[in-house]
N, CA and C atoms as an extended XYZ file, in Angstrom:
240
Properties=species:S:1:pos:R:3:atomname:S:1:resname:S:1:resid:I:1 pbc="F F F"
N        17.657      -37.274      -52.370 N   UNK     1
C        17.968      -36.883      -51.018 CA  UNK     1
C        17.259      -35.575      -50.694 C   UNK     1
N        16.845      -35.436      -49.427 N   UNK     2
C        16.196      -34.222      -48.966 CA  UNK     2
C        17.204      -33.174      -48.536 C   UNK     2
N        16.696      -32.041      -48.129 N   UNK     3
C        17.560      -30.964      -47.641 CA  UNK     3
C        18.138      -31.350      -46.281 C   UNK     3
N        19.342      -30.878      -45.978 N   UNK     4
C        19.899      -31.173      -44.664 CA  UNK     4
C        19.034      -30.552      -43.571 C   UNK     4
N        18.907      -31.237      -42.463 N   UNK     5
C        18.103      -30.776      -41.332 CA  UNK     5
C        19.045      -30.209      -40.280 C   UNK     5
N        19.080      -28.886      -40.171 N   UNK     6
C        19.949      -28.240      -39.197 CA  UNK     6
C        19.115      -27.862      -37.981 C   UNK     6
N        19.546      -28.310      -36.836 N   UNK     7
C        18.879      -27.963      -35.581 CA  UNK     7
C        19.706      -26.912      -34.866 C   UNK     7
N        19.069      -25.837      -34.509 N   UNK     8
C        19.752      -24.797      -33.751 CA  UNK     8
C        19.597      -25.091      -32.272 C   UNK     8
N        20.683      -25.121      -31.577 N   UNK     9
C        20.664      -25.362      -30.150 CA  UNK     9
C        20.539      -24.025      -29.422 C   UNK     9
N        19.662      -23.940      -28.407 N   UNK    10
C        19.559      -22.688      -27.654 CA  UNK    10
C        20.859      -22.416      -26.911 C   UNK    10
N        21.218      -21.163      -26.849 N   UNK    11
C        22.419      -20.760      -26.126 CA  UNK    11
C        22.014      -19.889      -24.954 C   UNK    11
N        22.788      -19.975      -23.908 N   UNK    12
C        22.569      -19.100      -22.763 CA  UNK    12
C        23.015      -17.702      -23.159 C   UNK    12
N        22.127      -16.737      -23.019 N   UNK    13
C        22.436      -15.354      -23.382 CA  UNK    13
C        22.247      -14.484      -22.151 C   UNK    13
N        23.297      -14.310      -21.335 N   UNK    14
C        23.145      -13.500      -20.127 CA  UNK    14
C        22.699      -12.066      -20.422 C   UNK    14
N        23.039      -11.555      -21.611 N   UNK    15
C        22.624      -10.205      -21.952 CA  UNK    15
C        21.124      -10.122      -22.224 C   UNK    15
N        20.484      -11.244      -22.522 N   UNK    16
C        19.039      -11.256      -22.777 CA  UNK    16
C        18.240      -11.796      -21.600 C   UNK    16
N        18.874      -12.511      -20.716 N   UNK    17
C        18.197      -13.103      -19.568 CA  UNK    17
C        18.977      -12.789      -18.291 C   UNK    17
N        19.079      -11.509      -17.961 N   UNK    18
C        19.855      -11.162      -16.765 CA  UNK    18
C        19.147      -11.592      -15.490 C   UNK    18
N        19.889      -11.701      -14.435 N   UNK    19
C        19.336      -12.040      -13.122 CA  UNK    19
C        19.449      -10.830      -12.221 C   UNK    19
N        18.430      -10.623      -11.439 N   UNK    20
C        18.418       -9.540      -10.470 CA  UNK    20
C        18.512      -10.168       -9.090 C   UNK    20
N        19.559       -9.853       -8.372 N   UNK    21
C        19.741      -10.370       -7.022 CA  UNK    21
C        19.360       -9.269       -6.036 C   UNK    21
N        18.385       -9.564       -5.195 N   UNK    22
C        17.919       -8.608       -4.196 CA  UNK    22
C        18.314       -9.148       -2.829 C   UNK    22
N        19.085       -8.380       -2.070 N   UNK    23
C        19.484       -8.871       -0.751 CA  UNK    23
C        18.273       -8.997        0.177 C   UNK    23
N        18.342       -9.943        1.082 N   UNK    24
C        17.251      -10.123        2.029 CA  UNK    24
C        17.250       -8.979        3.038 C   UNK    24
N        16.074       -8.657        3.514 N   UNK    25
C        15.905       -7.596        4.496 CA  UNK    25
C        15.106       -8.114        5.669 C   UNK    25
N        15.372       -7.571        6.817 N   UNK    26
C        14.568       -7.882        7.986 CA  UNK    26
C        14.174       -6.578        8.656 C   UNK    26
N        13.070       -6.609        9.328 N   UNK    27
C        12.605       -5.425       10.046 CA  UNK    27
C        12.054       -5.878       11.391 C   UNK    27
N        12.260       -5.053       12.369 N   UNK    28
C        11.754       -5.334       13.702 CA  UNK    28
C        10.671       -4.311       14.033 C   UNK    28
N         9.540       -4.792       14.465 N   UNK    29
C         8.453       -3.886       14.840 CA  UNK    29
C         8.844       -3.122       16.090 C   UNK    29
N         8.375       -1.890       16.212 N   UNK    30
C         8.680       -1.134       17.432 CA  UNK    30
C         7.991       -1.776       18.630 C   UNK    30
N         8.581       -1.567       19.788 N   UNK    31
C         7.924       -2.038       21.004 CA  UNK    31
C         6.696       -1.168       21.245 C   UNK    31
N         5.838       -1.607       22.128 N   UNK    32
C         4.648       -0.822       22.441 CA  UNK    32
C         5.041        0.542       23.004 C   UNK    32
N         6.071        0.581       23.840 N   UNK    33
C         6.524        1.858       24.408 CA  UNK    33
C         7.045        2.793       23.310 C   UNK    33
N         7.822        2.258       22.358 N   UNK    34
C         8.333        3.080       21.257 CA  UNK    34
C         7.192        3.626       20.404 C   UNK    34
N         6.227        2.790       20.107 N   UNK    35
C         5.092        3.205       19.297 CA  UNK    35
C         4.288        4.297       20.008 C   UNK    35
N         3.994        4.085       21.268 N   UNK    36
C         3.214        5.065       22.029 CA  UNK    36
C         3.962        6.393       22.172 C   UNK    36
N         5.288        6.350       22.278 N   UNK    37
C         6.076        7.581       22.421 CA  UNK    37
C         5.978        8.451       21.164 C   UNK    37
N         5.638        7.869       20.021 N   UNK    38
C         5.521        8.619       18.769 CA  UNK    38
C         4.139        9.252       18.590 C   UNK    38
N         3.186        8.924       19.423 N   UNK    39
C         1.821        9.426       19.277 CA  UNK    39
C         1.674       10.768       19.993 C   UNK    39
N         0.857       11.618       19.409 N   UNK    40
C         0.615       12.914       20.044 CA  UNK    40
C        -0.828       13.356       19.778 C   UNK    40
N        -1.296       14.263       20.607 N   UNK    41
C        -2.639       14.811       20.480 CA  UNK    41
C        -2.632       16.189       21.119 C   UNK    41
N        -3.325       17.159       20.503 N   UNK    42
C        -3.357       18.492       21.103 CA  UNK    42
C        -4.132       18.544       22.426 C   UNK    42
N        -4.919       17.535       22.723 N   UNK    43
C        -5.687       17.491       23.960 CA  UNK    43
C        -4.773       16.981       25.085 C   UNK    43
N        -4.438       17.824       26.077 N   UNK    44
C        -3.530       17.386       27.136 CA  UNK    44
C        -4.126       16.299       28.028 C   UNK    44
N        -5.428       16.086       27.978 N   UNK    45
C        -6.059       15.042       28.791 CA  UNK    45
C        -6.049       13.675       28.099 C   UNK    45
N        -5.553       13.625       26.871 N   UNK    46
C        -5.548       12.379       26.107 CA  UNK    46
C        -4.340       11.537       26.485 C   UNK    46
N        -4.552       10.257       26.683 N   UNK    47
C        -3.469        9.322       26.967 CA  UNK    47
C        -3.514        8.220       25.918 C   UNK    47
N        -2.429        8.027       25.155 N   UNK    48
C        -2.454        6.982       24.133 CA  UNK    48
C        -2.462        5.586       24.758 C   UNK    48
N        -3.266        4.708       24.209 N   UNK    49
C        -3.309        3.311       24.645 CA  UNK    49
C        -3.460        2.429       23.414 C   UNK    49
N        -3.038        1.193       23.552 N   UNK    50
C        -3.202        0.197       22.488 CA  UNK    50
C        -3.842       -1.028       23.132 C   UNK    50
N        -5.165       -1.098       23.094 N   UNK    51
C        -5.819       -2.282       23.658 CA  UNK    51
C        -5.453       -3.530       22.848 C   UNK    51
N        -4.978       -4.546       23.498 N   UNK    52
C        -4.651       -5.797       22.817 CA  UNK    52
C        -3.244       -5.861       22.253 C   UNK    52
N        -2.481       -4.782       22.286 N   UNK    53
C        -1.105       -4.802       21.799 CA  UNK    53
C        -0.994       -4.583       20.302 C   UNK    53
N         0.225       -4.686       19.799 N   UNK    54
C         0.532       -4.464       18.385 CA  UNK    54
C         0.697       -5.815       17.704 C   UNK    54
N         0.042       -5.978       16.542 N   UNK    55
C         0.129       -7.209       15.763 CA  UNK    55
C         0.320       -6.866       14.296 C   UNK    55
N         1.258       -7.520       13.622 N   UNK    56
C         1.435       -7.340       12.191 CA  UNK    56
C         0.255       -7.988       11.479 C   UNK    56
N        -0.449       -7.217       10.653 N   UNK    57
C        -1.595       -7.775        9.941 CA  UNK    57
C        -1.357       -7.867        8.443 C   UNK    57
N        -0.418       -7.111        7.898 N   UNK    58
C        -0.096       -7.205        6.472 CA  UNK    58
C         1.257       -6.556        6.212 C   UNK    58
N         1.803       -6.824        5.018 N   UNK    59
C         3.050       -6.192        4.621 CA  UNK    59
C         3.056       -6.023        3.105 C   UNK    59
N         3.867       -5.088        2.643 N   UNK    60
C         4.106       -4.886        1.219 CA  UNK    60
C         5.597       -4.658        1.028 C   UNK    60
N         6.184       -5.400        0.104 N   UNK    61
C         7.608       -5.292       -0.214 CA  UNK    61
C         7.694       -4.942       -1.692 C   UNK    61
N         8.346       -3.839       -2.037 N   UNK    62
C         8.472       -3.445       -3.438 CA  UNK    62
C         9.935       -3.273       -3.806 C   UNK    62
N        10.233       -3.599       -5.056 N   UNK    63
C        11.559       -3.386       -5.624 CA  UNK    63
C        11.377       -2.411       -6.781 C   UNK    63
N        12.078       -1.293       -6.711 N   UNK    64
C        12.003       -0.281       -7.765 CA  UNK    64
C        13.363       -0.157       -8.435 C   UNK    64
N        13.341        0.074       -9.733 N   UNK    65
C        14.570        0.217      -10.499 CA  UNK    65
C        14.695        1.646      -11.007 C   UNK    65
N        15.889        2.176      -10.970 N   UNK    66
C        16.142        3.528      -11.457 CA  UNK    66
C        15.773        3.606      -12.943 C   UNK    66
N        15.045        4.649      -13.284 N   UNK    67
C        14.671        4.854      -14.675 CA  UNK    67
C        13.303        4.320      -15.038 C   UNK    67
N        12.623        3.649      -14.115 N   UNK    68
C        11.290        3.122      -14.379 CA  UNK    68
C        10.279        3.892      -13.531 C   UNK    68
N         9.059        3.998      -14.028 N   UNK    69
C         8.065        4.840      -13.352 CA  UNK    69
C         7.382        4.166      -12.169 C   UNK    69
N         7.381        2.858      -12.088 N   UNK    70
C         6.699        2.179      -10.990 CA  UNK    70
C         7.534        1.036      -10.461 C   UNK    70
N         7.014        0.332       -9.450 N   UNK    71
C         7.750       -0.807       -8.891 CA  UNK    71
C         7.935       -1.912       -9.932 C   UNK    71
N         9.096       -2.545       -9.923 N   UNK    72
C         9.375       -3.679      -10.793 CA  UNK    72
C         8.729       -4.938      -10.229 C   UNK    72
N         8.703       -5.027       -8.900 N   UNK    73
C         8.191       -6.210       -8.219 CA  UNK    73
C         7.487       -5.776       -6.953 C   UNK    73
N         6.320       -6.333       -6.696 N   UNK    74
C         5.583       -6.062       -5.467 CA  UNK    74
C         5.133       -7.384       -4.858 C   UNK    74
N         5.442       -7.579       -3.596 N   UNK    75
C         5.020       -8.778       -2.864 CA  UNK    75
C         4.203       -8.293       -1.669 C   UNK    75
N         3.016       -8.856       -1.491 N   UNK    76
C         2.185       -8.492       -0.357 CA  UNK    76
C         1.768       -9.746        0.399 C   UNK    76
N         1.470       -9.587        1.651 N   UNK    77
C         1.016      -10.703        2.465 CA  UNK    77
C         0.065      -10.202        3.542 C   UNK    77
N        -0.834      -11.065        3.933 N   UNK    78
C        -1.814      -10.751        4.979 CA  UNK    78
C        -1.810      -11.832        6.038 C   UNK    78
N        -2.070      -11.437        7.255 N   UNK    79
C        -2.195      -12.397        8.336 CA  UNK    79
C        -3.557      -13.083        8.180 C   UNK    79
N        -3.562      -14.403        8.145 N   UNK    80
C        -4.853      -15.101        7.924 CA  UNK    80
C        -5.853      -14.904        9.036 C   UNK    80
């Protein structure tokens, strides 16, 4: 007879495979009036304008954890 064949079954180890739950976030872009109200110039003859309006062209979302030197997760996107 050969040696007994013992198979080890994997166990769920929450202490080794923790889950990080990040709540969803939403952001609203400022209106054109709000954006223009934040602009300034030392030239009193200057008038701020935005030809074509405001359009989101990219975003970056990062998750940072206390005690670590950089972001744990970074998600970026670009407008095609």
